[in-house]
All heavy atoms as a GROMACS GRO file, in nm:
protein
  620
    1MET      N    1  -1.436  -0.241   5.388
    1MET     CA    2  -1.491  -0.220   5.265
    1MET      C    3  -1.426  -0.301   5.155
    1MET      O    4  -1.303  -0.297   5.144
    1MET     CB    5  -1.475  -0.064   5.230
    1MET     CG    6  -1.533  -0.031   5.100
    1MET     SD    7  -1.515   0.145   5.042
    1MET     CE    8  -1.619   0.229   5.164
    2SER      N    9  -1.503  -0.363   5.069
    2SER     CA   10  -1.456  -0.453   4.973
    2SER      C   11  -1.411  -0.370   4.851
    2SER      O   12  -1.460  -0.256   4.843
    2SER     CB   13  -1.556  -0.556   4.925
    2SER     OG   14  -1.667  -0.481   4.852
    3PRO      N   15  -1.316  -0.424   4.775
    3PRO     CA   16  -1.269  -0.350   4.652
    3PRO      C   17  -1.376  -0.308   4.554
    3PRO      O   18  -1.379  -0.204   4.506
    3PRO     CB   19  -1.159  -0.439   4.585
    3PRO     CG   20  -1.118  -0.526   4.699
    3PRO     CD   21  -1.232  -0.546   4.784
    4GLU      N   22  -1.470  -0.406   4.543
    4GLU     CA   23  -1.603  -0.380   4.455
    4GLU      C   24  -1.673  -0.262   4.497
    4GLU      O   25  -1.714  -0.186   4.422
    4GLU     CB   26  -1.683  -0.514   4.442
    4GLU     CG   27  -1.614  -0.630   4.376
    4GLU     CD   28  -1.528  -0.703   4.477
    4GLU    OE1   29  -1.537  -0.688   4.589
    4GLU    OE2   30  -1.436  -0.788   4.432
    5LEU      N   31  -1.696  -0.269   4.637
    5LEU     CA   32  -1.778  -0.152   4.706
    5LEU      C   33  -1.705  -0.024   4.684
    5LEU      O   34  -1.770   0.085   4.654
    5LEU     CB   35  -1.816  -0.189   4.855
    5LEU     CG   36  -1.903  -0.080   4.912
    5LEU    CD1   37  -2.036  -0.053   4.836
    5LEU    CD2   38  -1.928  -0.131   5.059
    6TYR      N   39  -1.585  -0.017   4.702
    6TYR     CA   40  -1.498   0.096   4.680
    6TYR      C   41  -1.508   0.163   4.546
    6TYR      O   42  -1.530   0.284   4.532
    6TYR     CB   43  -1.352   0.069   4.713
    6TYR     CG   44  -1.266   0.188   4.713
    6TYR    CD1   45  -1.254   0.277   4.819
    6TYR    CD2   46  -1.180   0.214   4.600
    6TYR    CE1   47  -1.174   0.378   4.800
    6TYR    CE2   48  -1.091   0.331   4.596
    6TYR     CZ   49  -1.100   0.402   4.702
    6TYR     OH   50  -1.014   0.528   4.693
    7VAL      N   51  -1.513   0.075   4.445
    7VAL     CA   52  -1.534   0.128   4.303
    7VAL      C   53  -1.666   0.165   4.286
    7VAL      O   54  -1.677   0.277   4.218
    7VAL     CB   55  -1.489   0.014   4.201
    7VAL    CG1   56  -1.521   0.050   4.064
    7VAL    CG2   57  -1.336  -0.020   4.222
    8ALA      N   58  -1.765   0.109   4.341
    8ALA     CA   59  -1.912   0.135   4.321
    8ALA      C   60  -1.951   0.264   4.379
    8ALA      O   61  -2.028   0.346   4.342
    8ALA     CB   62  -1.999   0.021   4.376
    9CYS      N   63  -1.871   0.302   4.492
    9CYS     CA   64  -1.905   0.431   4.565
    9CYS      C   65  -1.855   0.543   4.484
    9CYS      O   66  -1.901   0.662   4.519
    9CYS     CB   67  -1.824   0.424   4.700
    9CYS     SG   68  -1.902   0.317   4.816
   10ASP      N   69  -1.776   0.517   4.382
   10ASP     CA   70  -1.748   0.637   4.294
   10ASP      C   71  -1.864   0.677   4.212
   10ASP      O   72  -1.867   0.788   4.156
   10ASP     CB   73  -1.629   0.592   4.201
   10ASP     CG   74  -1.540   0.716   4.152
   10ASP    OD1   75  -1.541   0.812   4.218
   10ASP    OD2   76  -1.480   0.702   4.045
   11GLU      N   77  -1.961   0.589   4.182
   11GLU     CA   78  -2.073   0.617   4.106
   11GLU      C   79  -2.206   0.657   4.181
   11GLU      O   80  -2.282   0.726   4.122
   11GLU     CB   81  -2.120   0.494   4.022
   11GLU     CG   82  -1.997   0.460   3.926
   11GLU     CD   83  -2.038   0.317   3.855
   11GLU    OE1   84  -2.134   0.257   3.887
   11GLU    OE2   85  -1.938   0.274   3.779
   12ALA      N   86  -2.211   0.607   4.296
   12ALA     CA   87  -2.337   0.646   4.387
   12ALA      C   88  -2.314   0.620   4.521
   12ALA      O   89  -2.218   0.548   4.568
   12ALA     CB   90  -2.448   0.551   4.341
   13VAL      N   91  -2.396   0.702   4.610
   13VAL     CA   92  -2.378   0.677   4.752
   13VAL      C   93  -2.440   0.543   4.800
   13VAL      O   94  -2.519   0.496   4.735
   13VAL     CB   95  -2.453   0.793   4.822
   13VAL    CG1   96  -2.601   0.785   4.810
   13VAL    CG2   97  -2.432   0.790   4.969
   14HIS      N   98  -2.365   0.476   4.886
   14HIS     CA   99  -2.406   0.353   4.941
   14HIS      C  100  -2.439   0.358   5.090
   14HIS      O  101  -2.361   0.429   5.160
   14HIS     CB  102  -2.305   0.243   4.902
   14HIS     CG  103  -2.291   0.208   4.762
   14HIS    ND1  104  -2.258   0.286   4.659
   14HIS    CD2  105  -2.328   0.084   4.706
   14HIS    CE1  106  -2.259   0.226   4.541
   14HIS    NE2  107  -2.304   0.106   4.565
   15VAL      N  108  -2.523   0.264   5.140
   15VAL     CA  109  -2.543   0.259   5.281
   15VAL      C  110  -2.539   0.102   5.304
   15VAL      O  111  -2.611   0.021   5.240
   15VAL     CB  112  -2.681   0.313   5.329
   15VAL    CG1  113  -2.719   0.271   5.466
   15VAL    CG2  114  -2.693   0.455   5.307
   16VAL      N  115  -2.455   0.066   5.407
   16VAL     CA  116  -2.448  -0.071   5.443
   16VAL      C  117  -2.532  -0.081   5.572
   16VAL      O  118  -2.485  -0.026   5.663
   16VAL     CB  119  -2.305  -0.126   5.457
   16VAL    CG1  120  -2.306  -0.271   5.501
   16VAL    CG2  121  -2.230  -0.104   5.333
   17CYS      N  122  -2.628  -0.156   5.563
   17CYS     CA  123  -2.733  -0.177   5.676
   17CYS      C  124  -2.661  -0.269   5.779
   17CYS      O  125  -2.572  -0.345   5.746
   17CYS     CB  126  -2.865  -0.218   5.645
   17CYS     SG  127  -2.944  -0.100   5.535
   18SER      N  128  -2.721  -0.261   5.904
   18SER     CA  129  -2.670  -0.354   6.004
   18SER      C  130  -2.681  -0.502   5.985
   18SER      O  131  -2.614  -0.585   6.020
   18SER     CB  132  -2.743  -0.316   6.140
   18SER     OG  133  -2.877  -0.337   6.131
   19ASP      N  134  -2.776  -0.536   5.888
   19ASP     CA  135  -2.808  -0.672   5.846
   19ASP      C  136  -2.713  -0.709   5.744
   19ASP      O  137  -2.730  -0.837   5.687
   19ASP     CB  138  -2.949  -0.700   5.827
   19ASP     CG  139  -2.996  -0.628   5.702
   19ASP    OD1  140  -2.924  -0.544   5.647
   19ASP    OD2  141  -3.126  -0.632   5.666
   20GLY      N  142  -2.629  -0.629   5.681
   20GLY     CA  143  -2.534  -0.651   5.578
   20GLY      C  144  -2.596  -0.628   5.451
   20GLY      O  145  -2.515  -0.628   5.343
   21SER      N  146  -2.715  -0.588   5.433
   21SER     CA  147  -2.767  -0.541   5.297
   21SER      C  148  -2.716  -0.401   5.268
   21SER      O  149  -2.680  -0.331   5.350
   21SER     CB  150  -2.932  -0.537   5.295
   21SER     OG  151  -2.975  -0.441   5.393
   22VAL      N  152  -2.712  -0.391   5.129
   22VAL     CA  153  -2.648  -0.271   5.072
   22VAL      C  154  -2.755  -0.192   4.999
   22VAL      O  155  -2.813  -0.251   4.911
   22VAL     CB  156  -2.523  -0.293   4.983
   22VAL    CG1  157  -2.474  -0.165   4.927
   22VAL    CG2  158  -2.418  -0.375   5.070
   23LEU      N  159  -2.783  -0.066   5.042
   23LEU     CA  160  -2.870   0.027   4.965
   23LEU      C  161  -2.783   0.113   4.876
   23LEU      O  162  -2.675   0.169   4.927
   23LEU     CB  163  -2.954   0.099   5.048
   23LEU     CG  164  -3.045   0.022   5.156
   23LEU    CD1  165  -3.108   0.112   5.240
   23LEU    CD2  166  -3.133  -0.066   5.071
   24ARG      N  167  -2.825   0.149   4.764
   24ARG     CA  168  -2.744   0.247   4.671
   24ARG      C  169  -2.839   0.348   4.612
   24ARG      O  170  -2.953   0.328   4.600
   24ARG     CB  171  -2.660   0.178   4.572
   24ARG     CG  172  -2.736   0.102   4.458
   24ARG     CD  173  -2.656   0.051   4.362
   24ARG     NE  174  -2.556   0.130   4.300
   24ARG     CZ  175  -2.592   0.193   4.188
   24ARG    NH1  176  -2.711   0.191   4.129
   24ARG    NH2  177  -2.509   0.264   4.128
   25ALA      N  178  -2.774   0.461   4.569
   25ALA     CA  179  -2.841   0.565   4.489
   25ALA      C  180  -2.958   0.625   4.579
   25ALA      O  181  -2.959   0.661   4.690
   25ALA     CB  182  -2.882   0.512   4.362
   26ALA      N  183  -3.073   0.628   4.512
   26ALA     CA  184  -3.188   0.698   4.561
   26ALA      C  185  -3.238   0.630   4.686
   26ALA      O  186  -3.281   0.688   4.790
   26ALA     CB  187  -3.302   0.713   4.468
   27ARG      N  188  -3.242   0.497   4.691
   27ARG     CA  189  -3.272   0.417   4.812
   27ARG      C  190  -3.186   0.443   4.934
   27ARG      O  191  -3.245   0.452   5.042
   27ARG     CB  192  -3.280   0.273   4.770
   27ARG     CG  193  -3.380   0.232   4.669
   27ARG     CD  194  -3.372   0.082   4.631
   27ARG     NE  195  -3.434   0.053   4.511
   27ARG     CZ  196  -3.556   0.011   4.505
   27ARG    NH1  197  -3.632  -0.016   4.614
   27ARG    NH2  198  -3.628  -0.020   4.383
   28ALA      N  199  -3.068   0.471   4.902
   28ALA     CA  200  -2.971   0.496   5.010
   28ALA      C  201  -3.008   0.640   5.074
   28ALA      O  202  -2.996   0.658   5.192
   28ALA     CB  203  -2.826   0.486   4.960
   29CYS      N  204  -3.044   0.733   4.972
   29CYS     CA  205  -3.061   0.864   5.030
   29CYS      C  206  -3.202   0.864   5.103
   29CYS      O  207  -3.203   0.933   5.213
   29CYS     CB  208  -3.074   0.962   4.906
   29CYS     SG  209  -2.922   0.990   4.819
   30LEU      N  210  -3.290   0.787   5.063
   30LEU     CA  211  -3.413   0.777   5.133
   30LEU      C  212  -3.399   0.715   5.270
   30LEU      O  213  -3.470   0.743   5.372
   30LEU     CB  214  -3.527   0.692   5.046
   30LEU     CG  215  -3.582   0.771   4.926
   30LEU    CD1  216  -3.660   0.674   4.853
   30LEU    CD2  217  -3.643   0.898   4.975
   31PHE      N  218  -3.314   0.615   5.279
   31PHE     CA  219  -3.277   0.554   5.410
   31PHE      C  220  -3.226   0.662   5.496
   31PHE      O  221  -3.256   0.671   5.616
   31PHE     CB  222  -3.172   0.433   5.384
   31PHE     CG  223  -3.137   0.367   5.519
   31PHE    CD1  224  -3.205   0.261   5.569
   31PHE    CD2  225  -3.016   0.397   5.577
   31PHE    CE1  226  -3.175   0.201   5.678
   31PHE    CE2  227  -2.979   0.336   5.690
   31PHE     CZ  228  -3.055   0.238   5.753
   32ILE      N  229  -3.124   0.739   5.455
   32ILE     CA  230  -3.070   0.846   5.530
   32ILE      C  231  -3.176   0.943   5.566
   32ILE      O  232  -3.174   0.979   5.698
   32ILE     CB  233  -2.949   0.903   5.452
   32ILE    CG1  234  -2.840   0.803   5.441
   32ILE    CG2  235  -2.906   1.031   5.519
   32ILE    CD1  236  -2.727   0.841   5.333
   33LEU      N  237  -3.254   0.983   5.490
   33LEU     CA  238  -3.377   1.085   5.521
   33LEU      C  239  -3.444   1.028   5.636
   33LEU      O  240  -3.485   1.093   5.727
   33LEU     CB  241  -3.459   1.106   5.399
   33LEU     CG  242  -3.417   1.224   5.312
   33LEU    CD1  243  -3.512   1.227   5.192
   33LEU    CD2  244  -3.409   1.354   5.388
   34GLU      N  245  -3.480   0.904   5.627
   34GLU     CA  246  -3.560   0.838   5.728
   34GLU      C  247  -3.496   0.835   5.863
   34GLU      O  248  -3.554   0.876   5.979
   34GLU     CB  249  -3.593   0.677   5.696
   34GLU     CG  250  -3.695   0.635   5.799
   34GLU     CD  251  -3.755   0.502   5.736
   34GLU    OE1  252  -3.713   0.445   5.640
   34GLU    OE2  253  -3.810   0.427   5.832
   35ARG      N  254  -3.366   0.810   5.866
   35ARG     CA  255  -3.288   0.811   5.988
   35ARG      C  256  -3.268   0.953   6.046
   35ARG      O  257  -3.246   0.978   6.176
   35ARG     CB  258  -3.156   0.743   5.968
   35ARG     CG  259  -3.153   0.607   5.938
   35ARG     CD  260  -3.216   0.520   6.042
   35ARG     NE  261  -3.202   0.387   6.005
   35ARG     CZ  262  -3.295   0.302   6.024
   35ARG    NH1  263  -3.409   0.342   6.083
   35ARG    NH2  264  -3.296   0.180   5.992
   36LEU      N  265  -3.273   1.062   5.961
   36LEU     CA  266  -3.266   1.195   6.008
   36LEU      C  267  -3.390   1.256   6.062
   36LEU      O  268  -3.398   1.364   6.091
   36LEU     CB  269  -3.199   1.275   5.894
   36LEU     CG  270  -3.058   1.241   5.856
   36LEU    CD1  271  -3.020   1.343   5.737
   36LEU    CD2  272  -2.966   1.283   5.961
   37GLY      N  273  -3.498   1.172   6.066
   37GLY     CA  274  -3.620   1.218   6.120
   37GLY      C  275  -3.722   1.254   6.013
   37GLY      O  276  -3.829   1.308   6.038
   38TRP      N  277  -3.705   1.232   5.897
   38TRP     CA  278  -3.790   1.255   5.776
   38TRP      C  279  -3.862   1.134   5.724
   38TRP      O  280  -3.886   1.106   5.614
   38TRP     CB  281  -3.725   1.332   5.664
   38TRP     CG  282  -3.675   1.472   5.693
   38TRP    CD1  283  -3.570   1.499   5.762
   38TRP    CD2  284  -3.734   1.584   5.657
   38TRP    NE1  285  -3.549   1.631   5.765
   38TRP    CE2  286  -3.660   1.691   5.702
   38TRP    CE3  287  -3.853   1.611   5.574
   38TRP    CZ2  288  -3.686   1.822   5.677
   38TRP    CZ3  289  -3.883   1.744   5.543
   38TRP    CH2  290  -3.805   1.846   5.593
   39GLY      N  291  -3.898   1.045   5.829
   39GLY     CA  292  -3.946   0.921   5.797
   39GLY      C  293  -4.078   0.919   5.708
   39GLY      O  294  -4.096   0.846   5.615
   40TRP      N  295  -4.166   1.012   5.740
   40TRP     CA  296  -4.294   1.018   5.669
   40TRP      C  297  -4.276   1.055   5.524
   40TRP      O  298  -4.330   1.009   5.432
   40TRP     CB  299  -4.399   1.118   5.727
   40TRP     CG  300  -4.341   1.256   5.739
   40TRP    CD1  301  -4.268   1.319   5.834
   40TRP    CD2  302  -4.362   1.354   5.633
   40TRP    NE1  303  -4.236   1.447   5.804
   40TRP    CE2  304  -4.286   1.468   5.692
   40TRP    CE3  305  -4.425   1.356   5.524
   40TRP    CZ2  306  -4.282   1.598   5.618
   40TRP    CZ3  307  -4.426   1.480   5.450
   40TRP    CH2  308  -4.347   1.589   5.495
   41PHE      N  309  -4.181   1.159   5.509
   41PHE     CA  310  -4.145   1.203   5.376
   41PHE      C  311  -4.075   1.095   5.290
   41PHE      O  312  -4.103   1.071   5.182
   41PHE     CB  313  -4.060   1.327   5.388
   41PHE     CG  314  -4.039   1.396   5.262
   41PHE    CD1  315  -4.134   1.442   5.184
   41PHE    CD2  316  -3.908   1.409   5.213
   41PHE    CE1  317  -4.112   1.514   5.055
   41PHE    CE2  318  -3.885   1.483   5.090
   41PHE     CZ  319  -3.978   1.538   5.026
   42ALA      N  320  -3.977   1.024   5.361
   42ALA     CA  321  -3.899   0.921   5.288
   42ALA      C  322  -3.992   0.794   5.258
   42ALA      O  323  -3.976   0.747   5.145
   42ALA     CB  324  -3.793   0.873   5.379
   43ARG      N  325  -4.090   0.777   5.338
   43ARG     CA  326  -4.177   0.662   5.299
   43ARG      C  327  -4.270   0.707   5.186
   43ARG      O  328  -4.297   0.625   5.101
   43ARG     CB  329  -4.272   0.621   5.420
   43ARG     CG  330  -4.185   0.542   5.530
   43ARG     CD  331  -4.275   0.492   5.630
   43ARG     NE  332  -4.340   0.589   5.722
   43ARG     CZ  333  -4.269   0.651   5.816
   43ARG    NH1  334  -4.152   0.603   5.844
   43ARG    NH2  335  -4.329   0.735   5.903
   44MET      N  336  -4.315   0.824   5.180
   44MET     CA  337  -4.397   0.885   5.057
   44MET      C  338  -4.314   0.867   4.926
   44MET      O  339  -4.367   0.833   4.831
   44MET     CB  340  -4.442   1.014   5.097
   44MET     CG  341  -4.534   1.072   4.990
   44MET     SD  342  -4.567   1.241   5.001
   44MET     CE  343  -4.416   1.327   4.969
   45LEU      N  344  -4.200   0.908   4.942
   45LEU     CA  345  -4.107   0.899   4.818
   45LEU      C  346  -4.063   0.757   4.794
   45LEU      O  347  -4.018   0.740   4.674
   45LEU     CB  348  -3.979   0.988   4.855
   45LEU     CG  349  -3.998   1.134   4.866
   45LEU    CD1  350  -3.876   1.211   4.886
   45LEU    CD2  351  -4.068   1.192   4.733
   46SER      N  352  -4.076   0.668   4.876
   46SER     CA  353  -4.056   0.519   4.852
   46SER      C  354  -4.167   0.452   4.770
   46SER      O  355  -4.137   0.333   4.725
   46SER     CB  356  -4.025   0.446   4.985
   46SER     OG  357  -3.916   0.500   5.044
   47LEU      N  358  -4.274   0.512   4.740
   47LEU     CA  359  -4.376   0.441   4.670
   47LEU      C  360  -4.333   0.425   4.520
   47LEU      O  361  -4.261   0.518   4.471
   47LEU     CB  362  -4.495   0.532   4.680
   47LEU     CG  363  -4.557   0.549   4.807
   47LEU    CD1  364  -4.676   0.651   4.805
   47LEU    CD2  365  -4.611   0.419   4.869
   48GLN      N  366  -4.368   0.314   4.466
   48GLN     CA  367  -4.313   0.274   4.338
   48GLN      C  368  -4.310   0.380   4.226
   48GLN      O  369  -4.197   0.411   4.174
   48GLN     CB  370  -4.374   0.146   4.286
   48GLN     CG  371  -4.336   0.027   4.352
   48GLN     CD  372  -4.185   0.008   4.346
   48GLN    OE1  373  -4.114   0.050   4.244
   48GLN    NE2  374  -4.120  -0.058   4.446
   49PRO      N  375  -4.417   0.450   4.186
   49PRO     CA  376  -4.399   0.539   4.080
   49PRO      C  377  -4.309   0.642   4.110
   49PRO      O  378  -4.216   0.690   4.029
   49PRO     CB  379  -4.536   0.593   4.058
   49PRO     CG  380  -4.622   0.494   4.116
   49PRO     CD  381  -4.550   0.436   4.224
   50ILE      N  382  -4.306   0.695   4.227
   50ILE     CA  383  -4.208   0.804   4.271
   50ILE      C  384  -4.077   0.758   4.278
   50ILE      O  385  -3.982   0.832   4.250
   50ILE     CB  386  -4.265   0.880   4.401
   50ILE    CG1  387  -4.393   0.933   4.397
   50ILE    CG2  388  -4.162   0.983   4.445
   50ILE    CD1  389  -4.456   0.967   4.520
   51LEU      N  390  -4.054   0.650   4.338
   51LEU     CA  391  -3.917   0.587   4.355
   51LEU      C  392  -3.852   0.563   4.214
   51LEU      O  393  -3.727   0.585   4.196
   51LEU     CB  394  -3.916   0.447   4.435
   51LEU     CG  395  -3.786   0.383   4.460
   51LEU    CD1  396  -3.704   0.488   4.534
   51LEU    CD2  397  -3.808   0.257   4.524
   52TRP      N  398  -3.925   0.532   4.116
   52TRP     CA  399  -3.863   0.509   3.982
   52TRP      C  400  -3.814   0.635   3.928
   52TRP      O  401  -3.708   0.651   3.874
   52TRP     CB  402  -3.973   0.445   3.878
   52TRP     CG  403  -4.009   0.315   3.924
   52TRP    CD1  404  -3.938   0.219   3.994
   52TRP    CD2  405  -4.140   0.256   3.887
   52TRP    NE1  406  -4.026   0.113   4.003
   52TRP    CE2  407  -4.141   0.120   3.936
   52TRP    CE3  408  -4.253   0.302   3.814
   52TRP    CZ2  409  -4.252   0.037   3.920
   52TRP    CZ3  410  -4.355   0.206   3.805
   52TRP    CH2  411  -4.360   0.089   3.857
   53VAL      N  412  -3.888   0.755   3.945
   53VAL     CA  413  -3.850   0.886   3.911
   53VAL      C  414  -3.732   0.935   3.979
   53VAL      O  415  -3.631   0.988   3.918
   53VAL     CB  416  -3.969   0.986   3.910
   53VAL    CG1  417  -3.924   1.126   3.892
   53VAL    CG2  418  -4.082   0.942   3.826
   54LEU      N  419  -3.726   0.907   4.108
   54LEU     CA  420  -3.613   0.946   4.189
   54LEU      C  421  -3.488   0.866   4.147
   54LEU      O  422  -3.372   0.927   4.135
   54LEU     CB  423  -3.636   0.904   4.353
   54LEU     CG  424  -3.713   1.007   4.414
   54LEU    CD1  425  -3.740   0.967   4.563
   54LEU    CD2  426  -3.663   1.147   4.404
   55GLU      N  427  -3.493   0.746   4.131
   55GLU     CA  428  -3.387   0.655   4.078
   55GLU      C  429  -3.332   0.718   3.944
   55GLU      O  430  -3.209   0.733   3.924
   55GLU     CB  431  -3.412   0.514   4.060
   55GLU     CG  432  -3.436   0.439   4.176
   55GLU     CD  433  -3.293   0.417   4.259
   55GLU    OE1  434  -3.193   0.414   4.195
   55GLU    OE2  435  -3.309   0.371   4.375
   56ALA      N  436  -3.423   0.753   3.846
   56ALA     CA  437  -3.385   0.804   3.716
   56ALA      C  438  -3.312   0.938   3.733
   56ALA      O  439  -3.209   0.975   3.665
   56ALA     CB  440  -3.492   0.814   3.621
   57ALA      N  441  -3.378   1.012   3.822
   57ALA     CA  442  -3.315   1.158   3.844
   57ALA      C  443  -3.177   1.143   3.920
   57ALA      O  444  -3.079   1.218   3.880
   57ALA     CB  445  -3.406   1.237   3.929
   58TYR      N  446  -3.165   1.047   4.002
   58TYR     CA  447  -3.032   1.026   4.071
   58TYR      C  448  -2.921   0.991   3.957
   58TYR      O  449  -2.815   1.041   3.967
   58TYR     CB  450  -3.036   0.924   4.174
   58TYR     CG  451  -2.920   0.904   4.263
   58TYR    CD1  452  -2.906   0.961   4.382
   58TYR    CD2  453  -2.807   0.835   4.206
   58TYR    CE1  454  -2.794   0.963   4.456
   58TYR    CE2  455  -2.687   0.825   4.294
   58TYR     CZ  456  -2.682   0.890   4.410
   58TYR     OH  457  -2.568   0.871   4.474
   59VAL      N  458  -2.958   0.901   3.870
   59VAL     CA  459  -2.853   0.861   3.773
   59VAL      C  460  -2.832   0.966   3.684
   59VAL      O  461  -2.702   0.993   3.648
   59VAL     CB  462  -2.920   0.739   3.691
   59VAL    CG1  463  -2.830   0.717   3.565
   59VAL    CG2  464  -2.936   0.619   3.777
   60PHE      N  465  -2.922   1.061   3.647
   60PHE     CA  466  -2.897   1.169   3.559
   60PHE      C  467  -2.801   1.270   3.627
   60PHE      O  468  -2.706   1.308   3.570
   60PHE     CB  469  -3.035   1.240   3.525
   60PHE     CG  470  -3.003   1.366   3.440
   60PHE    CD1  471  -2.976   1.354   3.308
   60PHE    CD2  472  -3.018   1.486   3.498
   60PHE    CE1  473  -2.963   1.463   3.228
   60PHE    CE2  474  -3.016   1.607   3.417
   60PHE     CZ  475  -2.974   1.585   3.288
   61VAL      N  476  -2.832   1.296   3.768
   61VAL     CA  477  -2.741   1.396   3.825
   61VAL      C  478  -2.610   1.340   3.850
   61VAL      O  479  -2.508   1.412   3.833
   61VAL     CB  480  -2.821   1.435   3.958
   61VAL    CG1  481  -2.723   1.520   4.048
   61VAL    CG2  482  -2.943   1.521   3.930
   62ALA      N  483  -2.605   1.205   3.890
   62ALA     CA  484  -2.467   1.150   3.917
   62ALA      C  485  -2.384   1.150   3.785
   62ALA      O  486  -2.266   1.175   3.792
   62ALA     CB  487  -2.492   1.009   3.970
   63ARG      N  488  -2.440   1.127   3.678
   63ARG     CA  489  -2.362   1.117   3.552
   63ARG      C  490  -2.325   1.258   3.496
   63ARG      O  491  -2.228   1.267   3.433
   63ARG     CB  492  -2.429   1.050   3.434
   63ARG     CG  493  -2.451   0.896   3.455
   63ARG     CD  494  -2.517   0.834   3.342
   63ARG     NE  495  -2.520   0.686   3.379
   63ARG     CZ  496  -2.605   0.611   3.312
   63ARG    NH1  497  -2.683   0.658   3.215
   63ARG    NH2  498  -2.603   0.488   3.334
   64ASN      N  499  -2.396   1.361   3.550
   64ASN     CA  500  -2.362   1.498   3.511
   64ASN      C  501  -2.316   1.583   3.645
   64ASN      O  502  -2.339   1.686   3.642
   64ASN     CB  503  -2.485   1.558   3.447
   64ASN     CG  504  -2.524   1.494   3.333
   64ASN    OD1  505  -2.450   1.493   3.219
   64ASN    ND2  506  -2.635   1.413   3.317
   65ARG      N  507  -2.254   1.512   3.727
   65ARG     CA  508  -2.206   1.570   3.844
   65ARG      C  509  -2.119   1.706   3.844
   65ARG      O  510  -2.157   1.804   3.904
   65ARG     CB  511  -2.128   1.463   3.931
   65ARG     CG  512  -2.091   1.492   4.059
   65ARG     CD  513  -2.011   1.382   4.123
   65ARG     NE  514  -2.095   1.265   4.136
   65ARG     CZ  515  -2.072   1.141   4.120
   65ARG    NH1  516  -1.935   1.106   4.112
   65ARG    NH2  517  -2.153   1.040   4.144
   66LEU      N  518  -2.040   1.700   3.748
   66LEU     CA  519  -1.950   1.822   3.718
   66LEU      C  520  -2.037   1.941   3.680
   66LEU      O  521  -2.011   2.046   3.715
   66LEU     CB  522  -1.843   1.788   3.638
   66LEU     CG  523  -1.737   1.692   3.685
   66LEU    CD1  524  -1.633   1.658   3.569
   66LEU    CD2  525  -1.663   1.741   3.812
   67PHE      N  526  -2.119   1.904   3.586
   67PHE     CA  527  -2.210   2.017   3.532
   67PHE      C  528  -2.294   2.083   3.641
   67PHE      O  529  -2.300   2.218   3.664
   67PHE     CB  530  -2.306   1.962   3.418
   67PHE     CG  531  -2.404   2.059   3.372
   67PHE    CD1  532  -2.374   2.162   3.289
   67PHE    CD2  533  -2.536   2.059   3.420
   67PHE    CE1  534  -2.474   2.259   3.246
   67PHE    CE2  535  -2.634   2.151   3.378
   67PHE     CZ  536  -2.601   2.244   3.287
   68PHE      N  537  -2.365   1.997   3.724
   68PHE     CA  538  -2.438   2.055   3.840
   68PHE      C  539  -2.367   2.118   3.947
   68PHE      O  540  -2.399   2.209   4.009
   68PHE     CB  541  -2.525   1.940   3.902
   68PHE     CG  542  -2.637   1.907   3.811
   68PHE    CD1  543  -2.641   1.773   3.736
   68PHE    CD2  544  -2.748   1.986   3.792
   68PHE    CE1  545  -2.745   1.743   3.652
   68PHE    CE2  546  -2.861   1.957   3.703
   68PHE     CZ  547  -2.850   1.830   3.627
   69SER      N  548  -2.241   2.073   3.973
   69SER     CA  549  -2.161   2.131   4.075
   69SER      C  550  -2.121   2.282   4.041
   69SER      O  551  -2.085   2.364   4.133
   69SER     CB  552  -2.037   2.045   4.105
   69SER     OG  553  -1.946   2.050   3.974
   70ARG      N  554  -2.119   2.315   3.910
   70ARG     CA  555  -2.076   2.444   3.871
   70ARG      C  556  -2.186   2.549   3.915
   70ARG      O  557  -2.150   2.660   3.945
   70ARG     CB  558  -2.053   2.463   3.716
   70ARG     CG  559  -1.926   2.420   3.668
   70ARG     CD  560  -1.904   2.456   3.536
   70ARG     NE  561  -1.901   2.331   3.463
   70ARG     CZ  562  -1.950   2.306   3.335
   70ARG    NH1  563  -1.984   2.410   3.269
   70ARG    NH2  564  -1.945   2.193   3.290
   71PHE      N  565  -2.319   2.499   3.930
   71PHE     CA  566  -2.424   2.596   3.953
   71PHE      C  567  -2.468   2.580   4.107
   71PHE      O  568  -2.510   2.684   4.157
   71PHE     CB  569  -2.539   2.568   3.860
   71PHE     CG  570  -2.516   2.578   3.718
   71PHE    CD1  571  -2.496   2.476   3.635
   71PHE    CD2  572  -2.490   2.708   3.671
   71PHE    CE1  573  -2.468   2.499   3.503
   71PHE    CE2  574  -2.463   2.726   3.544
   71PHE     CZ  575  -2.450   2.618   3.453
   72LEU      N  576  -2.455   2.463   4.150
   72LEU     CA  577  -2.510   2.446   4.294
   72LEU      C  578  -2.407   2.468   4.395
   72LEU      O  579  -2.452   2.512   4.511
   72LEU     CB  580  -2.560   2.301   4.322
   72LEU     CG  581  -2.677   2.262   4.224
   72LEU    CD1  582  -2.713   2.114   4.242
   72LEU    CD2  583  -2.791   2.349   4.238
   73PHE      N  584  -2.286   2.454   4.374
   73PHE     CA  585  -2.189   2.467   4.472
   73PHE      C  586  -2.079   2.571   4.448
   73PHE      O  587  -1.963   2.536   4.422
   73PHE     CB  588  -2.114   2.328   4.513
   73PHE     CG  589  -2.220   2.226   4.549
   73PHE    CD1  590  -2.248   2.116   4.467
   73PHE    CD2  591  -2.277   2.223   4.668
   73PHE    CE1  592  -2.349   2.033   4.503
   73PHE    CE2  593  -2.381   2.141   4.701
   73PHE     CZ  594  -2.418   2.038   4.628
   74THR      N  595  -2.127   2.696   4.430
   74THR     CA  596  -2.033   2.798   4.395
   74THR      C  597  -1.990   2.880   4.519
   74THR      O  598  -2.060   2.890   4.608
   74THR     CB  599  -2.096   2.895   4.284
   74THR    OG1  600  -2.203   2.961   4.360
   74THR    CG2  601  -2.138   2.823   4.164
   75HIS      N  602  -1.873   2.920   4.512
   75HIS     CA  603  -1.814   3.008   4.621
   75HIS      C  604  -1.827   3.149   4.581
   75HIS      O  605  -1.805   3.188   4.469
   75HIS     CB  606  -1.670   2.965   4.644
   75HIS     CG  607  -1.638   2.827   4.696
   75HIS    ND1  608  -1.732   2.761   4.773
   75HIS    CD2  609  -1.542   2.749   4.683
   75HIS    CE1  610  -1.686   2.642   4.798
   75HIS    NE2  611  -1.578   2.625   4.736
   76GLU      N  612  -1.853   3.230   4.671
   76GLU     CA  613  -1.856   3.377   4.649
   76GLU      C  614  -1.737   3.434   4.664
   76GLU      O  615  -1.658   3.418   4.744
   76GLU     CB  616  -1.979   3.429   4.736
   76GLU     CG  617  -2.108   3.380   4.704
   76GLU     CD  618  -2.229   3.444   4.787
   76GLU    OE1  619  -2.198   3.549   4.849
   76GLU    OE2  620  -2.323   3.396   4.798
   0.00000   0.00000   0.00000
C-alpha cells in the first residue's frame, strides 16, 4: 500500500482491482456488492443518475461519520 493510498483510505473505502485500477467510495461499495452475489442490484445502482446520488450520499455520510455512528452503531 502506497503512502498516498493509506492517507486516502481515511476518507473513503478503496478497492484495488486485479488489473491495478483503484475504485473508491460508492463505486468500491458497488464492486463489493457485486462480488458478494448482488450483481443485478449493483448494476442497477451503477446507472448514471443513481450513481451520482450514491456518490453524494457517500460523501455526506463519510464527512459526518461520527454523527451517524452515534445512532447506527449503539451498544445495548
